[in-house]
A tleap script that builds the chain and sets N, CA, C and O, in Angstrom:
source leaprc.protein.ff14SB
mol = sequence {
  NMET ARG LYS TYR ARG VAL ILE THR ILE GLY
  GLU LYS PHE ASN LYS LEU THR LEU LEU LYS
  ARG LEU GLN VAL LYS LEU VAL GLY HIE THR
  ARG ARG TYR TYR GLY ILE PHE LYS CYS ASP
  CYS GLY GLU GLU ARG MET ILE LEU LEU HIE
  ASN VAL ALA ARG GLY VAL THR LYS SER CYS
  GLY CYS LEU TYR LYS ILE SER ASN LYS LEU
  ASN PRO LYS ARG TYR SER LYS LYS ASN PHE
  ARG GLN ASP PHE GLU CILE
}
set mol.1.N position { 86.355 94.162 98.338 }
set mol.1.CA position { 85.972 92.910 99.205 }
set mol.1.C position { 87.547 91.584 99.028 }
set mol.1.O position { 88.143 91.081 98.075 }
set mol.2.N position { 87.627 91.517 100.191 }
set mol.2.CA position { 88.900 90.804 100.332 }
set mol.2.C position { 88.918 89.309 99.782 }
set mol.2.O position { 87.976 88.552 100.018 }
set mol.3.N position { 89.891 88.962 99.129 }
set mol.3.CA position { 90.175 87.593 98.421 }
set mol.3.C position { 91.069 86.889 99.499 }
set mol.3.O position { 92.133 87.380 99.876 }
set mol.4.N position { 90.567 85.713 99.967 }
set mol.4.CA position { 91.520 84.811 100.743 }
set mol.4.C position { 92.081 83.747 100.088 }
set mol.4.O position { 91.394 83.331 99.155 }
set mol.5.N position { 93.044 83.216 100.272 }
set mol.5.CA position { 93.759 82.039 99.613 }
set mol.5.C position { 92.626 80.668 99.940 }
set mol.5.O position { 91.851 80.510 100.883 }
set mol.6.N position { 92.878 79.896 98.874 }
set mol.6.CA position { 91.573 78.998 99.063 }
set mol.6.C position { 92.884 77.659 99.683 }
set mol.6.O position { 93.945 77.351 99.140 }
set mol.7.N position { 92.272 77.115 100.965 }
set mol.7.CA position { 93.071 76.065 101.316 }
set mol.7.C position { 92.546 74.726 100.985 }
set mol.7.O position { 91.386 74.454 101.293 }
set mol.8.N position { 93.303 73.859 100.381 }
set mol.8.CA position { 93.022 72.541 100.188 }
set mol.8.C position { 93.172 71.602 100.954 }
set mol.8.O position { 93.865 71.680 101.968 }
set mol.9.N position { 92.528 70.538 100.576 }
set mol.9.CA position { 92.569 69.315 101.499 }
set mol.9.C position { 93.905 68.793 101.320 }
set mol.9.O position { 94.552 68.908 100.279 }
set mol.10.N position { 94.344 68.138 102.511 }
set mol.10.CA position { 95.734 67.774 102.796 }
set mol.10.C position { 96.968 68.749 102.661 }
set mol.10.O position { 98.087 68.274 102.469 }
set mol.11.N position { 96.789 69.973 102.750 }
set mol.11.CA position { 97.665 71.194 102.950 }
set mol.11.C position { 98.247 71.269 104.467 }
set mol.11.O position { 97.537 71.051 105.449 }
set mol.12.N position { 99.142 71.488 104.512 }
set mol.12.CA position { 99.904 71.352 105.822 }
set mol.12.C position { 100.096 72.871 106.225 }
set mol.12.O position { 100.413 73.743 105.417 }
set mol.13.N position { 99.831 73.110 107.761 }
set mol.13.CA position { 100.246 74.508 108.280 }
set mol.13.C position { 100.654 74.221 109.367 }
set mol.13.O position { 99.813 73.960 110.227 }
set mol.14.N position { 102.179 74.166 109.732 }
set mol.14.CA position { 102.765 74.016 110.857 }
set mol.14.C position { 102.462 72.706 111.335 }
set mol.14.O position { 102.798 71.739 110.652 }
set mol.15.N position { 101.856 72.547 112.448 }
set mol.15.CA position { 101.387 70.913 112.861 }
set mol.15.C position { 100.551 70.576 112.376 }
set mol.15.O position { 100.341 69.377 112.558 }
set mol.16.N position { 99.559 71.300 111.494 }
set mol.16.CA position { 98.322 70.717 111.178 }
set mol.16.C position { 98.009 70.786 109.859 }
set mol.16.O position { 98.224 71.715 109.081 }
set mol.17.N position { 97.308 69.378 109.590 }
set mol.17.CA position { 96.946 69.259 108.251 }
set mol.17.C position { 95.398 69.112 107.756 }
set mol.17.O position { 94.720 68.171 108.168 }
set mol.18.N position { 95.069 69.714 107.197 }
set mol.18.CA position { 93.620 69.868 106.881 }
set mol.18.C position { 93.114 68.496 106.062 }
set mol.18.O position { 93.613 68.082 105.016 }
set mol.19.N position { 92.060 67.927 106.756 }
set mol.19.CA position { 91.184 66.404 106.425 }
set mol.19.C position { 90.086 66.716 105.350 }
set mol.19.O position { 89.831 66.234 104.246 }
set mol.20.N position { 89.378 68.007 106.335 }
set mol.20.CA position { 87.679 67.806 105.408 }
set mol.20.C position { 87.446 69.649 105.707 }
set mol.20.O position { 87.579 70.241 106.778 }
set mol.21.N position { 87.172 70.059 104.732 }
set mol.21.CA position { 86.345 71.235 104.974 }
set mol.21.C position { 84.693 71.274 105.469 }
set mol.21.O position { 83.859 70.448 105.098 }
set mol.22.N position { 84.489 72.144 106.164 }
set mol.22.CA position { 83.058 71.663 106.908 }
set mol.22.C position { 82.237 73.255 106.250 }
set mol.22.O position { 82.795 74.170 105.645 }
set mol.23.N position { 80.954 73.150 106.589 }
set mol.23.CA position { 79.764 73.935 106.030 }
set mol.23.C position { 80.194 75.560 106.886 }
set mol.23.O position { 80.870 75.764 107.894 }
set mol.24.N position { 79.391 76.600 105.876 }
set mol.24.CA position { 80.000 77.722 106.650 }
set mol.24.C position { 78.938 77.926 107.690 }
set mol.24.O position { 77.790 77.515 107.515 }
set mol.25.N position { 79.327 78.576 108.799 }
set mol.25.CA position { 78.502 79.000 109.987 }
set mol.25.C position { 78.316 80.626 109.904 }
set mol.25.O position { 79.312 81.349 109.910 }
set mol.26.N position { 77.008 81.160 109.826 }
set mol.26.CA position { 77.024 82.534 109.594 }
set mol.26.C position { 76.852 83.028 111.317 }
set mol.26.O position { 76.054 82.652 112.176 }
set mol.27.N position { 77.795 83.864 111.353 }
set mol.27.CA position { 77.484 84.666 112.526 }
set mol.27.C position { 77.296 86.334 112.374 }
set mol.27.O position { 78.107 87.167 111.968 }
set mol.28.N position { 76.072 86.480 112.800 }
set mol.28.CA position { 75.356 87.789 112.193 }
set mol.28.C position { 75.635 87.903 110.882 }
set mol.28.O position { 74.855 87.303 110.142 }
set mol.29.N position { 76.553 88.521 110.351 }
set mol.29.CA position { 76.483 88.912 108.524 }
set mol.29.C position { 78.247 88.243 108.415 }
set mol.29.O position { 78.793 88.252 107.312 }
set mol.30.N position { 78.791 87.850 109.307 }
set mol.30.CA position { 80.150 87.268 108.948 }
set mol.30.C position { 80.217 86.130 108.894 }
set mol.30.O position { 79.931 85.529 109.929 }
set mol.31.N position { 80.591 85.383 107.765 }
set mol.31.CA position { 80.593 83.751 107.287 }
set mol.31.C position { 81.692 83.053 108.039 }
set mol.31.O position { 82.769 83.421 107.569 }
set mol.32.N position { 81.829 82.305 108.892 }
set mol.32.CA position { 82.859 81.417 109.369 }
set mol.32.C position { 83.132 80.045 108.681 }
set mol.32.O position { 82.330 79.112 108.726 }
set mol.33.N position { 84.410 80.000 108.001 }
set mol.33.CA position { 84.915 78.517 107.561 }
set mol.33.C position { 85.480 77.907 108.379 }
set mol.33.O position { 86.437 78.506 108.870 }
set mol.34.N position { 85.206 76.519 108.902 }
set mol.34.CA position { 85.909 75.585 109.646 }
set mol.34.C position { 86.282 74.481 108.737 }
set mol.34.O position { 85.895 74.325 107.579 }
set mol.35.N position { 87.227 73.608 109.535 }
set mol.35.CA position { 87.914 72.498 108.669 }
set mol.35.C position { 88.030 71.649 109.859 }
set mol.35.O position { 88.028 72.089 111.009 }
set mol.36.N position { 88.162 70.012 109.429 }
set mol.36.CA position { 88.884 69.260 110.334 }
set mol.36.C position { 90.280 69.128 110.040 }
set mol.36.O position { 90.779 68.812 108.960 }
set mol.37.N position { 90.906 69.427 111.209 }
set mol.37.CA position { 92.518 69.453 111.129 }
set mol.37.C position { 92.945 68.240 112.038 }
set mol.37.O position { 92.342 67.921 113.063 }
set mol.38.N position { 94.160 67.543 111.495 }
set mol.38.CA position { 94.750 66.681 111.986 }
set mol.38.C position { 96.076 67.184 112.303 }
set mol.38.O position { 96.724 67.778 111.441 }
set mol.39.N position { 96.618 66.951 113.705 }
set mol.39.CA position { 97.704 67.520 114.081 }
set mol.39.C position { 98.962 66.419 114.059 }
set mol.39.O position { 98.677 65.222 114.027 }
set mol.40.N position { 100.002 66.736 114.073 }
set mol.40.CA position { 101.261 66.210 113.993 }
set mol.40.C position { 101.166 64.776 115.117 }
set mol.40.O position { 101.636 63.659 114.903 }
set mol.41.N position { 100.289 65.314 116.521 }
set mol.41.CA position { 100.414 64.396 117.380 }
set mol.41.C position { 99.505 63.296 117.664 }
set mol.41.O position { 99.490 62.451 118.558 }
set mol.42.N position { 98.578 63.584 116.439 }
set mol.42.CA position { 97.226 62.604 116.152 }
set mol.42.C position { 96.176 63.090 116.680 }
set mol.42.O position { 95.299 62.226 116.663 }
set mol.43.N position { 95.838 64.003 117.122 }
set mol.43.CA position { 94.289 64.376 117.536 }
set mol.43.C position { 93.792 65.344 116.763 }
set mol.43.O position { 94.457 66.339 116.472 }
set mol.44.N position { 92.692 65.166 116.394 }
set mol.44.CA position { 91.833 65.726 115.168 }
set mol.44.C position { 91.116 66.966 115.856 }
set mol.44.O position { 90.909 66.942 117.070 }
set mol.45.N position { 90.787 67.910 115.176 }
set mol.45.CA position { 90.020 69.364 115.952 }
set mol.45.C position { 89.590 69.988 114.706 }
set mol.45.O position { 90.100 69.967 113.586 }
set mol.46.N position { 88.529 70.553 115.157 }
set mol.46.CA position { 87.592 71.270 114.176 }
set mol.46.C position { 88.059 73.202 114.376 }
set mol.46.O position { 87.843 73.908 115.361 }
set mol.47.N position { 88.509 73.463 113.494 }
set mol.47.CA position { 89.407 74.917 113.918 }
set mol.47.C position { 88.824 75.764 112.806 }
set mol.47.O position { 88.145 75.226 111.931 }
set mol.48.N position { 89.048 76.996 112.804 }
set mol.48.CA position { 88.771 78.212 111.781 }
set mol.48.C position { 89.391 78.100 111.001 }
set mol.48.O position { 90.476 77.837 111.521 }
set mol.49.N position { 89.532 78.112 109.742 }
set mol.49.CA position { 90.094 78.080 108.578 }
set mol.49.C position { 91.350 79.103 108.398 }
set mol.49.O position { 92.559 78.935 108.243 }
set mol.50.N position { 90.195 80.650 108.526 }
set mol.50.CA position { 91.262 81.693 108.727 }
set mol.50.C position { 92.363 81.667 109.808 }
set mol.50.O position { 93.486 82.087 109.531 }
set mol.51.N position { 92.117 81.262 110.834 }
set mol.51.CA position { 93.125 81.297 111.965 }
set mol.51.C position { 94.422 80.628 111.635 }
set mol.51.O position { 95.542 81.032 111.950 }
set mol.52.N position { 94.076 79.387 110.856 }
set mol.52.CA position { 95.129 78.436 110.695 }
set mol.52.C position { 95.762 79.165 109.502 }
set mol.52.O position { 96.964 79.346 109.694 }
set mol.53.N position { 95.268 79.689 108.198 }
set mol.53.CA position { 96.102 80.328 107.093 }
set mol.53.C position { 96.838 81.530 107.857 }
set mol.53.O position { 98.045 81.630 107.635 }
set mol.54.N position { 96.301 82.372 108.655 }
set mol.54.CA position { 96.982 83.366 109.290 }
set mol.54.C position { 98.281 83.117 110.077 }
set mol.54.O position { 99.046 84.039 110.359 }
set mol.55.N position { 98.497 81.854 110.416 }
set mol.55.CA position { 99.235 81.315 111.578 }
set mol.55.C position { 98.935 81.780 112.918 }
set mol.55.O position { 99.828 82.220 113.642 }
set mol.56.N position { 97.455 81.691 113.369 }
set mol.56.CA position { 97.130 82.139 114.392 }
set mol.56.C position { 97.064 80.673 115.463 }
set mol.56.O position { 97.370 80.728 116.654 }
set mol.57.N position { 96.708 79.687 114.921 }
set mol.57.CA position { 96.692 78.399 115.185 }
set mol.57.C position { 97.703 77.597 114.815 }
set mol.57.O position { 97.750 77.522 113.587 }
set mol.58.N position { 98.484 77.002 115.324 }
set mol.58.CA position { 99.763 76.240 115.009 }
set mol.58.C position { 99.535 74.699 115.451 }
set mol.58.O position { 100.116 73.792 114.855 }
set mol.59.N position { 98.753 74.482 116.413 }
set mol.59.CA position { 98.454 73.048 116.725 }
set mol.59.C position { 97.453 72.940 117.223 }
set mol.59.O position { 96.593 73.789 116.986 }
set mol.60.N position { 97.193 71.914 118.058 }
set mol.60.CA position { 96.144 71.151 118.632 }
set mol.60.C position { 95.930 71.793 119.803 }
set mol.60.O position { 94.819 72.036 120.274 }
set mol.61.N position { 97.281 72.154 120.419 }
set mol.61.CA position { 97.239 72.771 121.922 }
set mol.61.C position { 98.662 71.946 122.222 }
set mol.61.O position { 99.138 72.257 123.314 }
set mol.62.N position { 99.296 71.136 121.610 }
set mol.62.CA position { 100.419 70.376 121.957 }
set mol.62.C position { 101.681 71.031 122.288 }
set mol.62.O position { 102.563 70.865 123.131 }
set mol.63.N position { 101.440 71.877 121.274 }
set mol.63.CA position { 102.558 73.176 121.447 }
set mol.63.C position { 103.035 73.844 122.808 }
set mol.63.O position { 104.121 73.843 123.388 }
set mol.64.N position { 101.617 74.501 123.132 }
set mol.64.CA position { 101.377 74.803 124.829 }
set mol.64.C position { 101.816 73.787 125.669 }
set mol.64.O position { 102.424 74.167 126.670 }
set mol.65.N position { 101.648 72.482 125.502 }
set mol.65.CA position { 101.811 71.635 126.549 }
set mol.65.C position { 103.513 71.034 126.506 }
set mol.65.O position { 104.052 70.805 127.589 }
set mol.66.N position { 104.112 70.857 125.509 }
set mol.66.CA position { 105.400 71.049 125.145 }
set mol.66.C position { 106.274 72.306 125.835 }
set mol.66.O position { 107.144 72.179 126.696 }
set mol.67.N position { 105.831 73.484 125.255 }
set mol.67.CA position { 106.523 74.504 125.900 }
set mol.67.C position { 106.661 74.721 127.568 }
set mol.67.O position { 107.593 75.231 128.190 }
set mol.68.N position { 105.401 74.152 128.067 }
set mol.68.CA position { 105.097 74.264 129.377 }
set mol.68.C position { 105.670 73.264 130.189 }
set mol.68.O position { 105.550 73.321 131.413 }
set mol.69.N position { 106.511 72.012 129.417 }
set mol.69.CA position { 107.185 71.103 130.022 }
set mol.69.C position { 108.540 71.521 129.909 }
set mol.69.O position { 109.236 71.197 130.871 }
set mol.70.N position { 109.071 72.112 129.054 }
set mol.70.CA position { 110.424 72.484 128.596 }
set mol.70.C position { 110.827 73.900 129.612 }
set mol.70.O position { 111.983 74.156 129.949 }
set mol.71.N position { 109.785 74.618 129.950 }
set mol.71.CA position { 110.089 75.860 130.908 }
set mol.71.C position { 108.544 76.188 131.584 }
set mol.71.O position { 107.649 76.860 131.071 }
set mol.72.N position { 108.538 75.603 132.686 }
set mol.72.CA position { 107.065 75.680 133.653 }
set mol.72.C position { 107.089 76.889 134.069 }
set mol.72.O position { 106.061 77.567 134.046 }
set mol.73.N position { 108.266 77.377 134.525 }
set mol.73.CA position { 108.064 78.638 135.754 }
set mol.73.C position { 107.488 79.905 134.596 }
set mol.73.O position { 106.636 80.741 134.897 }
set mol.74.N position { 108.096 79.819 133.386 }
set mol.74.CA position { 107.595 80.832 132.349 }
set mol.74.C position { 106.149 80.569 132.174 }
set mol.74.O position { 105.362 81.481 132.428 }
set mol.75.N position { 105.686 79.345 131.740 }
set mol.75.CA position { 104.524 79.194 131.301 }
set mol.75.C position { 103.176 78.983 132.422 }
set mol.75.O position { 101.975 78.904 132.163 }
set mol.76.N position { 103.817 78.934 133.622 }
set mol.76.CA position { 102.315 78.676 134.546 }
set mol.76.C position { 101.615 79.797 134.753 }
set mol.76.O position { 101.820 80.977 134.469 }
set mol.77.N position { 100.473 79.039 135.474 }
set mol.77.CA position { 99.133 80.544 135.673 }
set mol.77.C position { 99.535 81.396 136.828 }
set mol.77.O position { 99.334 82.589 137.058 }
set mol.78.N position { 100.356 80.161 137.709 }
set mol.78.CA position { 100.345 81.036 139.161 }
set mol.78.C position { 101.724 81.936 139.109 }
set mol.78.O position { 101.856 82.831 139.943 }
set mol.79.N position { 102.746 81.700 138.133 }
set mol.79.CA position { 103.848 82.785 137.851 }
set mol.79.C position { 103.168 84.212 137.313 }
set mol.79.O position { 103.319 85.328 137.810 }
set mol.80.N position { 102.417 83.858 136.208 }
set mol.80.CA position { 101.600 84.681 135.640 }
set mol.80.C position { 101.145 85.760 136.272 }
set mol.80.O position { 101.424 86.948 136.105 }
set mol.81.N position { 100.182 85.068 137.253 }
set mol.81.CA position { 99.395 86.058 138.242 }
set mol.81.C position { 100.414 87.009 139.416 }
set mol.81.O position { 100.105 88.165 139.706 }
set mol.82.N position { 101.300 86.508 139.842 }
set mol.82.CA position { 102.514 86.908 140.484 }
set mol.82.C position { 103.280 87.811 139.578 }
set mol.82.O position { 103.863 88.664 140.247 }
set mol.83.N position { 103.436 87.900 138.634 }
set mol.83.CA position { 104.164 88.590 137.881 }
set mol.83.C position { 103.486 89.980 137.307 }
set mol.83.O position { 104.184 90.922 136.933 }
set mol.84.N position { 101.707 90.006 137.275 }
set mol.84.CA position { 101.235 90.909 136.819 }
set mol.84.C position { 100.248 91.543 137.720 }
set mol.84.O position { 99.500 92.489 137.474 }
set mol.85.N position { 100.418 90.643 139.137 }
set mol.85.CA position { 99.636 91.339 140.329 }
set mol.85.C position { 98.101 91.117 139.954 }
set mol.85.O position { 97.308 92.013 140.245 }
set mol.86.N position { 97.611 89.855 139.265 }
set mol.86.CA position { 96.290 89.564 139.477 }
set mol.86.C position { 95.447 88.969 140.404 }
set mol.86.O position { 94.236 88.913 140.190 }
savepdb mol mol.pdb
quit
């Protein structure tokens, strides 16, 4: 059985800070732990704790918006479709 790191309230991961741990949701035989996180931009979201701890989720979505503004050609869906012929 794997032991995962315990995430405490107030702990910060990239741009997200844990405000509250939520109850476990059972999906089949798997337990899912969620938390309410506050991003540096001020938005609050419910996110899987496991994804935040692993670094999969780094923000509420504001990082994508910033990267899209800095380089719109690279991150636009139109160019993605053209590059990969979708």
